[in-house]
C-alpha positions in Angstrom: -19.1 19.4 16.8 -21.5 18.1 14.0 -20.6 16.4 11.0 -21.0 13.4 8.8 -19.9 11.2 12.0 -21.7 13.1 14.6 -21.9 11.0 18.0 -20.5 7.8 16.3 -17.9 6.0 18.4 -15.1 4.7 16.3 -12.1 2.4 17.5 -9.0 2.8 15.4 -6.2 0.3 16.1 -2.8 1.5 15.5 -4.3 5.0 15.9 -1.4 6.8 17.3 0.5 7.5 14.1 0.5 7.4 10.4 -2.7 6.5 8.6 -4.4 5.6 12.0 -3.6 9.0 13.5 -5.0 10.8 10.4 -8.1 8.6 10.5 -8.6 9.5 14.1 -8.3 13.3 13.4 -10.5 13.2 10.4 -13.2 11.2 12.3 -13.1 13.6 15.2 -13.4 16.6 12.9 -16.7 15.0 11.5 -18.0 14.9 14.9 -17.1 11.2 16.0 -15.7 10.1 19.2 -12.4 8.8 18.1 -10.8 6.0 20.3 -7.0 5.7 19.8 -6.1 2.1 20.2 -2.3 1.5 20.3 0.5 -0.2 21.8 2.0 3.2 22.4 -0.5 4.8 25.1 1.6 7.7 25.5 1.5 8.7 21.7 -2.2 7.7 21.7 -2.9 10.0 24.6 -0.9 12.9 23.1 -3.1 12.6 20.1 -6.3 12.5 22.0 -5.2 15.8 23.9 -4.4 17.5 20.4 -8.1 16.3 19.2 -9.5 17.5 22.1 -7.8 20.8 22.3 -9.2 21.4 18.6 -12.7 20.8 19.8 -13.0 17.2 19.0 -13.8 14.2 21.1 -11.3 11.6 21.6 -9.6 9.3 24.0 -6.9 6.7 24.0 -6.5 3.0 25.2 -3.5 0.7 25.2 -4.2 -2.1 23.0 -2.0 -5.1 21.8 -4.1 -6.6 18.7 -2.7 -10.1 19.1 -4.1 -10.2 22.7 -7.7 -10.6 22.6 -8.2 -9.6 26.4 -6.6 -6.4 25.5 -8.8 -6.0 22.3 -11.9 -6.9 24.4 -10.6 -4.4 27.2 -10.4 -1.7 24.7 -13.7 -2.2 23.3 -15.2 -2.2 26.8 -13.4 1.2 27.8 -14.8 2.8 24.6 -18.3 1.6 25.4 -18.1 2.7 28.9 -17.0 6.0 28.1 -19.3 6.7 25.1 -22.2 4.3 25.5 -21.8 2.2 22.5 -19.6 1.1 19.5 -20.4 2.1 16.0 -17.4 1.2 14.0 -14.0 -0.6 14.5 -11.1 0.1 12.2 -8.4 -3.0 12.1 -5.6 -0.6 11.1 -2.7 -1.7 13.2 0.0 -3.6 11.3 3.7 -4.1 10.8 6.2 -5.2 8.2 9.8 -6.3 8.5 11.5 -7.0 5.1 13.7 -9.9 4.2 14.8 -11.2 0.9 12.5 -14.0 0.0 15.1 -16.9 0.4 16.0 -15.5 3.8 12.6 -15.1 5.3 12.6 -17.1 8.6 9.8 -18.6 10.5 10.0 -16.2 13.2 9.7 -13.4 10.7 6.7 -15.2 9.1 4.8 -15.8 12.5 5.3 -12.2 13.6 3.9 -10.5 10.6 1.0 -13.1 10.4 0.2 -12.7 14.0 0.0 -8.8 13.8 -1.6 -8.4 10.5 -3.9 -11.3 10.3 -4.8 -12.8 13.6 -5.0 -9.2 15.0 -7.8 -8.4 12.5 -9.5 -11.7 13.0 -9.6 -11.0 16.7 -10.5 -7.2 16.2 -13.4 -8.2 14.0 -14.6 -10.9 16.3 -14.7 -8.8 19.3 -16.2 -5.7 17.6 -18.9 -8.2 16.2 -19.7 -9.5 19.6 -20.1 -5.9 20.9 -22.4 -4.8 17.9 -24.6 -8.1 18.6 -24.7 -7.4 22.2 -25.8 -3.9 21.7 -28.4 -5.0 19.3 -27.3 -2.3 16.6 -25.8 -2.4 13.1 -22.0 -2.0 12.9 -19.1 -1.5 10.7 -15.8 -3.2 10.7 -13.1 -1.8 8.3 -9.8 -3.5 7.6 -6.5 -1.8 6.4 -5.4 -4.1 3.6 -2.8 -3.1 1.0 -1.8 -3.1 -2.7 0.7 -5.8 -1.4 -2.3 -8.1 -0.8 -3.0 -7.8 -4.7 0.4 -8.5 -5.9 3.5 -10.1 -4.2 6.5 -8.1 -3.6 10.0 -9.9 -3.4 11.2 -8.2 -0.1 7.7 -8.4 1.5 6.6 -11.9 0.9 5.0 -12.5 4.4 3.5 -9.2 4.6 2.0 -9.7 1.0 0.7 -12.9 2.0 -0.6 -11.3 5.3 -2.6 -8.5 3.3 -4.0 -11.2 1.0 -5.3 -12.8 4.1 -6.8 -9.7 5.4 -8.7 -9.3 2.0 -9.9 -12.8 2.4 -11.0 -12.0 6.1 -12.9 -9.1 4.9 -14.8 -11.3 2.5 -15.5 -14.1 5.1 -16.5 -11.6 7.6 -19.0 -10.0 5.3 -20.7 -13.3 4.5 -20.6 -14.5 8.3 -22.0 -11.2 9.8 -24.5 -9.8 7.1 -27.4 -11.6 9.2 -26.4 -9.3 12.1 -26.5 -6.0 10.0 -22.6 -5.7 10.3 -20.7 -4.9 7.2 -17.1 -5.5 6.7 -15.1 -3.6 4.3 -11.6 -2.6 3.7 -9.3 -0.3 2.1 -5.8 -1.0 0.2 -3.2 1.9 0.4 -0.3 1.9 -1.7 3.0 3.8 -0.9 2.0 6.4 1.8 4.5 8.6 3.6 4.5 7.6 7.2 7.0 6.6 9.8 6.4 3.0 8.7 7.9 3.7 5.3 10.7 5.6 7.0 11.6 2.5 9.0 10.9 0.1 5.9 13.4 2.2 3.8 16.3 1.9 6.3 15.6 -1.8 6.7 15.5 -2.3 2.8 18.8 -0.5 2.5 20.3 -2.9 5.1 19.5 -6.1 3.5 20.6 -4.5 0.1 17.1 -4.1 -1.3 17.1 -0.4 -1.3 16.0 -0.5 -5.0 12.5 -1.6 -3.8 12.2 1.2 -1.4 10.0 4.1 -1.3 11.3 6.5 -4.1 11.5 3.5 -6.6 7.8 2.2 -5.8 6.5 5.7 -5.8 7.9 6.3 -9.5 5.1 4.0 -10.7 2.2 5.8 -9.3 0.2 7.3 -12.2 -0.9 10.4 -10.1 2.8 11.2 -9.8 3.3 11.1 -5.9 3.1 8.9 -3.0 -0.1 9.2 -0.7 -0.2 11.5 2.3 -2.0 9.8 5.3 -4.7 12.6 4.7 -5.5 11.0 1.3 -6.9 7.9 3.2 -9.3 9.9 5.4 -12.2 10.6 3.1 -12.5 6.8 2.3 -12.3 6.2 5.9 -15.2 8.6 6.7 -17.1 7.1 3.9 -16.8 3.6 5.2 -17.5 4.6 8.9 -20.6 6.6 8.0 -24.1 5.8 6.8 -23.2 6.5 3.0 -21.6 3.0 2.7 -24.4 1.1 4.4 -25.2 -0.9 1.3 -21.5 -1.9 0.7 -20.0 -5.0 2.3 -17.0 -7.4 1.5 -15.4 -4.8 -0.6 -11.7 -3.6 -0.8 -11.4 0.0 -1.9 -7.9 0.7 -3.5 -6.3 4.3 -2.6 -3.1 4.0 -4.4 -3.0 6.6 -7.1 -3.1 4.2 -10.0 -0.2 2.2 -9.0 -1.6 -1.5 -9.2 -4.5 -1.5 -11.7 -6.5 -4.7 -10.4 
């Protein structure tokens, strides 16, 4: 299969569902070797099988993004199978909404560990692989509009995604000398299993007015995003067309937050 990403090996964390799964399918359709790195290996393998059945190239590996050894092993598995790494998408993330005055240390620590430390570890380990290969590389981080403006029921998540934006900028400065670019994209409201879970949890804490339908109503283009809406930007950031771009966050939110 040939396309804009032919023979590029791309690891996507959180790749078994939602935005990550859409990215993996989109990358494979463009000729890439899509490596689905996810805590849920069964779901990842099922997606890899579907991609392979459609004529694409994909494999799955179990990765906990907060565990450096697991991240390193996931990258090693990709390189062993496909020969090299070309792009690494730090996409895995989670949220657990709480009212601002109710946020606990445990809630804050978990959200920061997955969404921020996980991105740092992934970027570091991917960069080490690019440097060892002696090749250019691309690191792409999933930020959020929540990193540009705080949401009352998502305070730790908003803080975490703001940190992802800062890590993207810091990484771009640190790794440019190695010909490694670091960019990200910031989705808004996306129809994924994560949002279904968040809607339920917001209702449980009496914050349903801040849920999916309410937030979607402020989108200028009149609808929430589908995961497929994220894919073209992902392909752009994974391929050669973005070679002269680094340290940037591309919003994909239908005109919801104009910053």
